[in-house]
C-alpha positions as CSV (number, residue, x, y, z in Angstrom):
1,M,24.4,-15.9,-25.8
2,Q,25.3,-16.1,-21.9
3,E,23.5,-12.9,-21.6
4,A,20.4,-14.6,-23.3
5,I,20.7,-17.7,-21.1
6,A,20.9,-15.6,-18.0
7,K,17.6,-13.8,-19.1
8,A,15.9,-17.3,-20.1
9,D,17.4,-18.7,-16.2
10,T,15.6,-15.8,-14.6
11,L,12.3,-16.4,-16.3
12,I,12.6,-20.0,-15.0
13,E,13.4,-19.1,-11.4
14,A,10.1,-16.8,-11.9
15,L,8.1,-19.7,-13.4
16,G,7.2,-21.8,-9.9
17,Y,6.1,-18.0,-8.3
18,I,4.1,-17.2,-11.5
19,R,2.0,-20.6,-10.9
20,R,1.8,-20.4,-7.3
21,F,0.6,-16.9,-7.3
22,R,-1.5,-17.0,-10.7
23,D,-5.3,-15.7,-9.5
24,K,-4.4,-14.9,-6.1
25,I,-4.9,-11.3,-5.1
26,T,-1.9,-9.4,-4.1
27,V,-2.8,-5.7,-2.7
28,I,-0.1,-3.2,-3.3
29,K,0.4,0.4,-1.3
30,I,2.0,3.3,-2.9
31,G,2.1,6.6,-1.8
32,G,5.4,8.9,-0.3
33,R,8.2,9.6,-2.6
34,V,7.7,6.7,-4.8
35,L,4.3,8.4,-5.6
36,E,6.3,11.7,-6.3
37,D,9.4,10.1,-8.1
38,E,8.1,9.6,-12.0
39,N,10.7,7.3,-13.1
40,A,10.2,5.3,-10.3
41,L,6.5,4.9,-10.2
42,R,6.4,4.0,-14.1
43,H,8.9,0.9,-13.4
44,V,6.3,0.1,-10.1
45,L,3.5,0.2,-12.6
46,L,5.6,-1.6,-15.3
47,D,5.8,-4.3,-12.4
48,I,2.4,-4.4,-11.8
49,L,1.0,-4.8,-15.3
50,F,3.6,-7.7,-15.8
51,M,1.7,-9.3,-12.8
52,E,-1.5,-8.8,-14.0
53,T,-0.3,-10.2,-17.8
54,V,0.8,-13.4,-15.8
55,G,-2.2,-14.0,-14.4
56,M,-1.8,-12.3,-10.5
57,R,-4.3,-10.1,-9.4
58,P,-3.1,-6.9,-8.4
59,V,-5.0,-4.5,-6.1
60,L,-3.5,-0.9,-6.0
61,V,-4.4,1.3,-2.9
62,H,-3.0,4.7,-2.5
63,G,-2.3,7.8,-0.5
64,G,-1.1,11.3,-1.9
65,G,-0.1,13.2,1.1
66,A,2.7,15.4,-0.6
67,A,0.1,16.2,-3.5
68,I,-2.4,17.2,-0.7
69,S,0.0,19.3,1.0
70,R,1.3,21.1,-1.8
71,A,-2.6,22.2,-2.9
72,M,-3.1,23.1,0.6
73,D,-0.1,25.4,0.6
74,E,-1.8,26.8,-2.4
75,A,-5.0,27.4,-0.8
76,G,-3.0,29.0,2.1
77,I,-4.2,26.3,4.8
78,E,-1.7,25.3,7.3
79,P,-1.4,21.5,7.6
80,R,-2.1,20.1,11.0
81,F,-0.9,16.9,12.3
82,I,-2.0,14.8,15.4
83,Q,0.1,11.6,16.3
84,G,1.0,11.4,12.8
85,R,-2.6,11.9,11.8
86,R,-3.9,15.0,9.4
87,Y,-6.3,16.8,11.1
88,T,-9.0,17.0,8.4
89,D,-11.7,20.2,8.5
90,D,-13.9,20.9,6.0
91,A,-11.5,23.2,4.0
92,T,-9.1,20.3,4.5
93,L,-11.7,17.4,3.6
94,A,-12.5,19.4,0.0
95,I,-8.9,19.3,-1.0
96,V,-8.2,15.8,0.2
97,E,-11.2,14.5,-2.2
98,K,-10.0,16.7,-4.7
99,V,-6.4,15.8,-5.1
100,L,-6.8,12.3,-3.8
101,A,-9.8,10.6,-4.7
102,Y,-9.9,12.3,-8.1
103,E,-6.7,13.6,-9.6
104,T,-4.3,11.3,-8.1
105,N,-6.7,8.4,-8.5
106,E,-7.7,8.9,-11.8
107,W,-4.2,9.8,-13.0
108,L,-2.6,6.6,-11.9
109,A,-5.5,4.9,-13.6
110,D,-4.4,6.3,-16.7
111,Q,-0.8,5.7,-16.2
112,I,-1.5,2.1,-15.9
113,E,-3.1,2.3,-19.4
114,V,0.0,4.4,-20.7
115,V,2.2,1.1,-19.8
116,G,-0.2,-1.0,-22.0
117,G,-2.5,-2.4,-18.8
118,R,-6.0,-1.7,-18.2
119,A,-7.2,-0.1,-15.1
120,M,-10.3,1.3,-13.2
121,N,-10.5,4.1,-10.8
122,L,-13.1,3.2,-8.1
123,N,-13.7,6.5,-6.3
124,F,-16.9,8.8,-4.7
125,R,-17.5,9.5,-8.8
126,T,-17.4,5.8,-9.9
127,N,-17.7,2.8,-7.7
128,N,-16.6,3.8,-3.8
129,V,-15.2,0.5,-2.3
130,L,-14.1,1.5,0.9
131,F,-17.1,2.2,4.0
132,G,-16.1,3.4,7.6
133,K,-16.5,5.5,10.2
134,R,-14.7,8.2,12.3
135,I,-12.2,7.6,14.6
136,T,-10.8,9.5,17.3
137,L,-7.4,9.2,19.3
138,K,-6.5,9.0,23.2
139,G,-4.7,11.4,24.5
140,D,-2.1,11.3,27.4
141,D,-5.0,11.9,29.8
142,G,-7.2,9.4,28.5
143,S,-9.6,11.9,26.7
144,D,-10.9,11.3,23.2
145,I,-9.0,13.7,20.3
146,D,-11.3,14.6,17.7
147,L,-9.4,14.6,13.8
148,G,-12.5,16.1,12.1
149,H,-13.0,14.0,8.8
150,V,-10.8,11.3,9.7
151,G,-12.0,7.9,9.7
152,E,-11.3,3.8,9.6
153,V,-12.2,1.3,7.3
154,T,-14.9,-1.1,8.5
155,G,-16.2,-2.6,5.3
156,V,-14.8,-3.4,2.0
157,E,-17.0,-4.2,-1.5
158,R,-15.0,-7.2,-2.3
159,R,-17.7,-8.0,-5.2
160,I,-17.0,-4.6,-7.2
161,I,-13.2,-5.5,-6.9
162,D,-13.5,-9.2,-7.8
163,R,-15.6,-7.9,-10.7
164,F,-12.5,-5.8,-12.2
165,C,-10.1,-8.3,-11.4
166,Y,-11.5,-11.1,-13.2
167,A,-12.1,-8.6,-16.0
168,D,-8.2,-8.2,-16.4
169,Q,-8.3,-4.6,-15.0
170,V,-6.3,-3.4,-12.0
171,P,-8.7,-1.7,-9.2
172,V,-7.2,1.8,-8.4
173,I,-8.3,2.7,-5.0
174,P,-7.8,6.0,-2.8
175,S,-7.6,6.1,0.9
176,M,-10.8,7.4,1.4
177,C,-14.0,5.9,2.6
178,L,-17.6,7.1,2.9
179,D,-19.6,6.3,6.3
180,P,-22.9,4.7,4.9
181,D,-24.9,5.9,7.7
182,T,-24.2,9.6,7.5
183,G,-23.0,10.1,4.1
184,E,-20.0,11.8,5.4
185,K,-16.6,11.3,3.5
186,L,-14.0,10.3,5.6
187,N,-9.9,10.7,5.3
188,V,-8.1,7.5,5.8
189,N,-4.3,6.5,6.5
190,A,-3.3,4.7,3.2
191,D,-1.1,1.6,5.2
192,T,-4.4,1.0,7.4
193,A,-6.8,1.1,4.3
194,A,-4.9,-1.2,2.1
195,T,-4.6,-3.2,5.2
196,A,-8.5,-3.5,5.2
197,V,-8.6,-4.4,1.1
198,A,-6.1,-7.1,1.8
199,Q,-8.1,-8.8,4.6
200,A,-11.1,-8.6,2.7
201,M,-9.8,-10.0,-0.4
202,E,-8.0,-12.8,1.4
203,A,-5.2,-11.3,-0.3
204,E,-2.1,-13.7,-0.6
205,K,0.4,-10.8,-0.1
206,L,0.1,-7.1,0.9
207,V,3.1,-5.3,-0.5
208,V,4.1,-1.7,1.0
209,L,6.2,0.2,-1.2
210,S,8.4,2.6,0.8
211,D,11.4,4.6,0.4
212,V,13.8,2.2,2.6
213,P,14.8,-1.3,1.4
214,G,13.4,-3.1,4.3
215,V,14.0,-3.8,7.8
216,L,17.8,-3.6,8.8
217,Q,19.9,-5.2,11.4
218,D,22.0,-2.3,11.7
219,K,20.2,1.0,10.7
220,S,23.3,2.3,9.7
221,D,24.3,-0.4,7.1
222,P,22.0,-0.5,4.4
223,D,23.8,-4.3,3.8
224,S,22.5,-5.4,6.7
225,L,18.8,-6.2,5.2
226,I,16.7,-8.8,6.7
227,H,15.1,-10.7,4.0
228,S,12.9,-12.8,6.2
229,L,11.1,-12.2,9.5
230,T,8.5,-13.7,11.5
231,E,5.9,-11.9,13.4
232,S,7.8,-13.3,16.9
233,E,11.3,-12.1,15.4
234,A,10.2,-8.9,14.6
235,S,8.1,-8.2,17.7
236,R,12.1,-9.3,19.5
237,L,13.5,-6.8,17.2
238,I,11.3,-4.0,18.2
239,A,11.8,-4.6,21.7
240,D,15.7,-4.9,21.4
241,G,15.8,-1.3,19.9
242,A,17.0,-2.8,16.5
243,I,13.8,-1.7,14.6
244,D,13.2,1.7,15.8
245,A,12.1,5.2,15.0
246,G,9.8,5.6,11.6
247,M,9.8,1.9,11.4
248,I,8.4,1.1,14.4
249,P,4.8,1.9,12.9
250,K,5.3,0.4,9.8
251,V,6.5,-2.8,11.2
252,Q,3.6,-3.0,13.5
253,G,1.5,-2.5,11.0
254,C,2.3,-5.3,9.4
255,L,2.1,-7.4,12.6
256,D,-1.6,-6.3,12.5
257,T,-2.1,-7.2,9.1
258,L,-1.2,-10.9,9.8
259,A,-3.4,-11.1,12.6
260,K,-6.5,-10.3,10.7
261,G,-5.6,-13.1,8.3
262,V,-3.2,-11.7,5.8
263,K,-0.9,-14.8,4.8
264,K,2.6,-12.6,3.9
265,I,3.6,-8.8,4.2
266,H,6.9,-7.4,2.1
267,I,8.2,-3.8,3.1
268,I,10.5,-2.9,-0.1
269,D,11.9,0.2,-1.6
270,G,9.6,1.1,-4.2
271,R,12.4,3.7,-5.7
272,L,14.7,0.6,-6.7
273,R,13.9,-0.4,-10.3
274,H,11.6,-3.3,-10.9
275,S,11.5,-3.8,-7.1
276,L,8.3,-5.2,-7.2
277,L,9.0,-7.9,-9.6
278,L,12.3,-8.8,-8.1
279,E,10.5,-9.2,-4.4
280,I,8.0,-11.5,-5.6
281,F,9.7,-13.6,-8.4
282,T,13.1,-14.1,-6.9
283,T,14.3,-16.4,-4.4
284,Q,15.9,-13.9,-2.3
285,G,13.9,-10.9,-3.3
286,V,15.2,-7.1,-2.3
287,G,13.1,-6.5,0.8
288,T,11.8,-7.5,4.1
289,Q,9.3,-10.2,3.8
290,I,6.7,-10.7,7.3
291,V,5.3,-13.8,7.7
292,K,3.2,-15.6,10.7
293,D,4.8,-17.6,12.8
294,E,4.8,-21.9,12.1
295,T,2.4,-23.5,14.2
């Protein structure tokens, strides 16, 4: 009986959050090790199904770097990265499109339906919703560095995404875009693609599923997790060196996303069972939320 009461208490705790976020868009970015871990991914998709069932509007944006690298290895193509970005020549673009935009994208939509939900894969063969242009990077001498078929999102077809959300389907969007002027398909960083979607959809939240628990006060102590940060606190931790190495671009990306109008960003460990539900529907959560400074 006590166990049953505890379950009921958990549902009551979740009730306020369910009511608050009902009919609100939550963009979820998935990739990396979470996408490669079959058990972790299944629980993430179950969490997304739960969110949709209680009236939230989840939108899934995904990468697929590991699968792309495997396919390139099989094709005998050596991956090349410049400042963390995958250089995308013609041969690499063909693999990215095949593996990311079609195989991974369609498989993820199918897996949502396997666990009992409804999903729609939005790719170049169905309904492309991301549009953009080529980008270059700056070298140390200030010159432009070409990345090949790599782009940034400049436009999101919100109407199509909304249509599927309100038809009780989960839109599943690969991190590729189309240049509307040239028709060129472009490889896009999944974090920046998710940010563009969250901004265009005026999302209540952007949740980044990672392979780390969140922001740690002491990176060697997992118990030092910081559950909530304002943008100024996060900037100070970067300046002080408490946030360093690979966590800096994640947190900086979150700050850039807040600046573009998204209300709240969460960094959570997607390998933790039901981490998505625990972060959204409990008071303390299991990751780090970053919010704008109070004005």
